[in-house]
C-alpha positions in Angstrom: -14.3 -26.6 24.2 -13.9 -25.0 20.9 -13.3 -21.4 19.1 -15.4 -20.4 16.7 -14.0 -18.1 14.4 -16.3 -15.9 11.6 -14.8 -14.6 8.5 -11.9 -17.1 9.0 -11.8 -17.7 5.1 -10.7 -14.0 4.7 -7.5 -12.0 5.1 -7.2 -11.3 8.7 -9.8 -14.1 9.6 -7.4 -17.0 8.0 -4.5 -15.2 10.0 -6.5 -15.3 12.9 -7.3 -19.4 12.7 -3.1 -19.9 11.8 -2.0 -18.4 15.2 -5.0 -20.1 17.4 -3.6 -23.4 15.8 0.0 -22.5 16.6 -1.7 -22.3 20.3 -2.7 -25.5 19.7 -6.4 -24.5 20.0 -9.5 -26.3 19.1 -11.0 -24.2 16.1 -14.3 -24.4 14.5 -14.9 -22.0 11.5 -18.2 -20.7 10.3 -18.4 -20.7 6.5 -21.5 -19.9 4.1 -22.6 -22.4 1.6 -20.7 -22.3 -1.6 -17.3 -20.1 0.5 -13.7 -20.3 -1.3 -11.9 -22.2 1.3 -8.8 -21.7 -0.3 -7.1 -19.6 2.7 -8.0 -22.7 5.3 -7.3 -25.3 3.1 -5.5 -27.9 4.5 -5.7 -26.5 8.3 -6.9 -29.1 11.1 -10.0 -27.3 11.5 -13.7 -28.2 12.3 -15.7 -26.6 9.2 -19.7 -25.9 9.9 -22.0 -24.2 6.9 -24.0 -21.4 8.6 -25.0 -17.6 7.5 -24.9 -14.5 9.8 -28.5 -13.8 8.6 -29.7 -17.2 10.2 -29.9 -17.2 13.7 -30.4 -20.9 14.3 -27.1 -21.8 12.1 -25.5 -19.5 14.6 -27.0 -21.2 17.4 -25.5 -24.4 16.4 -22.4 -23.3 15.5 -21.6 -21.8 18.6 -23.0 -25.1 20.6 -19.9 -26.6 21.9 -17.8 -23.5 22.0 -16.3 -21.2 24.9 -14.9 -18.5 22.6 -16.0 -16.5 19.9 -13.8 -14.7 17.1 -16.2 -12.7 15.1 -14.1 -11.3 12.3 -16.6 -11.8 9.4 -17.8 -8.7 7.7 -19.2 -7.5 4.1 -17.0 -5.6 3.0 -17.6 -3.5 0.0 -17.2 0.4 -1.2 -19.9 0.3 -3.4 -23.1 -1.7 -4.2 -26.4 -1.7 -6.3 -27.7 -3.2 -2.8 -26.9 -1.6 -0.3 -29.1 -3.5 2.1 -26.5 -6.4 2.2 -23.9 -4.5 4.0 -26.4 -3.8 6.7 -27.7 -7.3 6.8 -24.3 -8.9 7.4 -22.7 -6.0 9.0 -25.4 -4.9 11.8 -28.1 -7.6 11.6 -25.6 -10.0 11.3 -23.6 -8.7 14.5 -26.8 -8.7 17.0 -27.6 -11.8 15.6 -23.9 -14.0 16.6 -24.0 -11.8 19.6 -27.2 -12.9 20.8 -26.3 -16.5 20.1 -23.1 -16.2 22.0 -25.0 -14.6 25.0 -27.7 -17.0 24.9 -24.7 -19.9 24.9 -22.9 -18.1 27.7 -19.1 -18.1 26.2 -16.1 -17.2 28.0 -15.1 -14.2 25.9 -16.0 -12.8 22.4 -13.6 -10.8 20.4 -15.4 -8.6 17.6 -13.4 -7.5 14.9 -14.1 -3.6 14.5 -12.0 -1.1 12.0 -10.1 2.2 12.8 -12.7 3.5 10.5 -15.0 3.9 13.7 -12.5 5.8 15.3 -12.5 9.8 14.9 -9.8 11.4 13.3 -7.6 14.2 15.4 -7.9 18.0 14.0 -4.1 18.6 14.3 -3.2 15.6 12.3 -1.7 14.0 15.3 -2.4 10.1 15.2 -6.0 9.3 16.9 -6.3 7.0 19.8 -9.2 5.0 21.2 -10.8 8.1 22.9 -10.8 10.1 19.9 -14.3 11.3 19.5 -15.9 10.4 16.0 -17.1 13.3 13.7 -20.3 11.5 12.1 -19.4 13.5 8.7 -16.4 11.4 8.4 -19.0 7.8 8.1 -18.9 8.3 4.1 -20.1 5.6 3.2 -22.0 2.4 3.7 -19.4 0.0 5.0 -18.3 2.4 7.7 -21.4 3.4 8.8 -22.3 -0.5 8.8 -19.3 -0.8 10.8 -20.0 1.9 13.3 -23.2 0.7 14.1 -22.1 -3.2 14.4 -19.7 -1.6 16.8 -22.4 0.1 19.5 -24.1 -3.3 19.3 -20.8 -4.5 20.2 -20.8 -2.4 23.2 -24.3 -2.6 23.8 -24.3 -6.7 24.5 -21.4 -6.0 26.9 -23.8 -4.0 29.0 -25.8 -7.0 29.0 -22.9 -8.6 30.4 -21.2 -10.4 27.5 -17.7 -10.4 27.7 -17.0 -8.8 24.5 -13.4 -7.1 23.6 -13.3 -4.9 20.6 -10.3 -4.6 18.4 -9.8 -1.8 15.7 -7.3 -3.3 13.1 -5.7 -0.3 11.4 -4.5 -1.5 7.9 -3.1 -5.0 7.8 -0.7 -6.1 4.9 0.7 -9.8 4.3 -0.1 -12.9 2.6 -3.1 -14.1 1.6 -5.0 -11.1 1.1 -7.2 -13.0 -1.5 -10.3 -10.2 -2.0 -7.9 -8.2 -2.2 -8.2 -5.5 0.3 -7.8 -1.8 -1.0 -4.6 -1.5 0.4 -3.9 -5.2 -1.2 -5.1 -3.5 -4.6 -2.7 -0.7 -3.8 0.5 -3.5 -3.7 -1.3 -5.6 -6.6 -1.7 -2.3 -8.8 2.1 -1.2 -8.4 3.3 -4.7 -9.3 1.4 -4.8 -12.5 2.3 -1.2 -13.6 -0.9 0.4 -12.6 -0.2 3.1 -10.8 0.8 6.3 -12.7 0.6 8.7 -9.9 -0.2 8.6 -6.2 -2.5 10.5 -4.0 -1.3 12.8 -0.5 -2.9 10.6 1.8 -1.7 8.1 4.5 -2.1 4.9 6.4 -1.4 3.0 9.5 0.3 -0.3 8.5 0.9 -3.7 10.9 1.7 -7.0 9.7 -1.4 -9.1 9.3 0.1 -12.0 11.5 0.6 -9.2 14.3 -2.9 -8.1 13.9 -3.9 -11.6 14.4 -1.8 -12.3 17.0 -3.5 -9.0 18.5 -6.6 -10.5 18.5 -5.7 -13.7 20.8 -3.8 -11.1 23.0 -6.8 -9.5 23.3 -9.3 -12.5 24.7 -6.5 -13.3 27.4 -5.5 -9.7 28.4 -8.2 -7.4 27.1 -10.5 -6.0 29.3 -14.5 -6.3 28.2 -15.9 -3.4 26.8 -12.5 -1.8 26.1 -11.3 -0.9 22.6 -7.6 -1.7 21.2 -6.3 -0.3 18.2 -4.5 -3.1 16.3 -1.4 -0.8 14.3 2.0 -0.3 14.0 3.5 2.3 11.3 2.0 5.6 9.8 3.1 5.8 6.4 2.1 8.3 3.5 1.0 6.7 0.4 3.9 8.0 -1.4 6.1 5.8 1.6 4.4 2.5 0.9 5.4 3.1 -2.8 9.0 3.9 -2.2 9.0 0.8 0.5 7.6 -1.2 -2.3 10.4 -0.1 -5.1 12.7 -1.0 -2.8 11.6 -4.6 -2.4 10.7 -4.9 -5.9 12.8 -3.0 -7.7 10.0 -1.6 -9.8 10.2 2.3 -10.2 7.6 4.1 -7.9 5.6 7.0 -9.0 6.7 10.5 -9.3 3.5 12.4 -9.8 1.2 13.3 -7.2 -2.5 13.4 -8.3 -4.6 16.7 -7.3 -7.4 15.3 -4.8 -10.3 17.2 -7.1 -8.9 15.0 -10.0 -9.1 11.5 -8.2 -12.8 13.0 -6.8 -13.6 13.6 -10.3 -12.9 10.4 -11.5 -14.2 8.5 -8.6 -17.6 10.6 -9.4 -18.0 9.7 -12.8 -17.1 5.7 -12.3 -19.4 5.9 -9.5 -22.5 7.4 -11.4 -21.6 5.0 -14.6 -21.7 2.2 -11.9 -25.0 3.4 -10.7 -27.2 3.9 -13.9 -25.3 1.9 -16.6 -23.3 -0.9 -16.0 -24.5 -2.2 -12.7 -20.9 -3.3 -11.6 -18.6 -1.8 -9.1 -16.4 1.3 -10.5 -13.2 1.3 -11.2 -12.4 4.0 -8.9 -15.0 4.0 -5.9 -16.0 7.4 -4.8 -16.1 6.4 -1.1 -12.7 5.5 -1.5 -11.5 8.6 -2.6 -13.2 10.4 -0.1 -11.6 8.1 2.7 -8.3 9.4 0.8 -8.7 12.8 1.8 -7.4 12.4 5.2 -4.5 10.5 6.7 -5.5 7.8 8.7 -2.9 7.8 11.4 -3.4 6.2 14.7 -1.7 5.4 17.9 -1.6 1.5 19.0 0.5 2.2 22.2 -2.6 1.2 24.5 -2.7 -2.4 22.6 1.5 -2.5 22.6 1.2 -1.6 26.6 -1.9 -3.5 27.7 -1.9 -6.6 25.4 1.6 -6.7 24.3 0.9 -6.2 20.9 3.6 -7.3 18.2 5.3 -4.8 16.3 7.2 -6.1 13.8 8.7 -4.3 10.5 5.7 -3.7 8.3 8.5 -3.9 5.6 9.2 -7.5 6.3 4.7 -7.9 5.5 4.9 -5.7 2.4 7.8 -8.0 1.2 5.2 -11.4 2.1 2.7 -9.5 0.2 4.5 -9.0 -2.9 5.8 -12.7 -2.7 2.3 -14.2 -2.1 0.5 -12.1 -5.2 3.5 -13.5 -7.3 3.3 -17.1 -6.3 -0.6 -16.7 -6.9 -0.4 -15.4 -10.5 -1.8 -12.5 -9.8 1.2 -10.4 -10.9 1.2 -10.2 -14.8 4.2 -11.4 -16.7 
């Protein structure tokens, strides 16, 4: 039997595909028409064309499969048409889980995000049981992923064996879009980061994150959530790590939050009412940066055996990938 991976051409999805192939699994990937396949080019996989918004294509893609990794998501901190985010992330998740239920899969691993978890008021790392304050759902992406996670829990109650994983901030090669953290690395490499904000993230090697998905399939308990994370680092700490890796100077000026907020507000207004293009500084991203997004992955380490390789090595591989793919200017 085969394993279907959605979102396989993306950053985390392509890492999952590679880990599955290391385990000699037969892998099928679902891609939309016209998708850039460079992240999975040359891999021994079966490719089927379909769309999360088209239930018929999902039934066809899942036929002959025993396991589903639903990694695909429409990630955007700003969109002129916000409906697309909900169509893909919410309705799309319902569509594919309904198909999985009808086909009768042995296991489903749903990729959520730590953005669906709450944060502690005392500043300590949050875990899977930290309650969510709805005010933290500050943008449509986070709201759509929160709703999608509720759908995954709903289908667990319908007897679909769904395990939920909540990745923190993966770093490493093949960050093709790039993710917001990948953009931080790329901006640093291109000298576009004169200052930093007082914020923080939990980083994990993208390959460890991918292996965590596979461990969730084999060892995870359906209906449970597992934080796939590793090390809490301030943004300043991340930039200093990049300085050590590259020899480039990390910024020494801390930008006041209100300055970043004002820049985000202006950029978003220009995008909404004038250009119709994504803002240079997404206000949603600034709002997220107000908090230190620190998380405790000990449940996944203890129950799944989640690897905890040094994040500095992952940052180095990310730097090398950006350099090798011509994304860093001379």
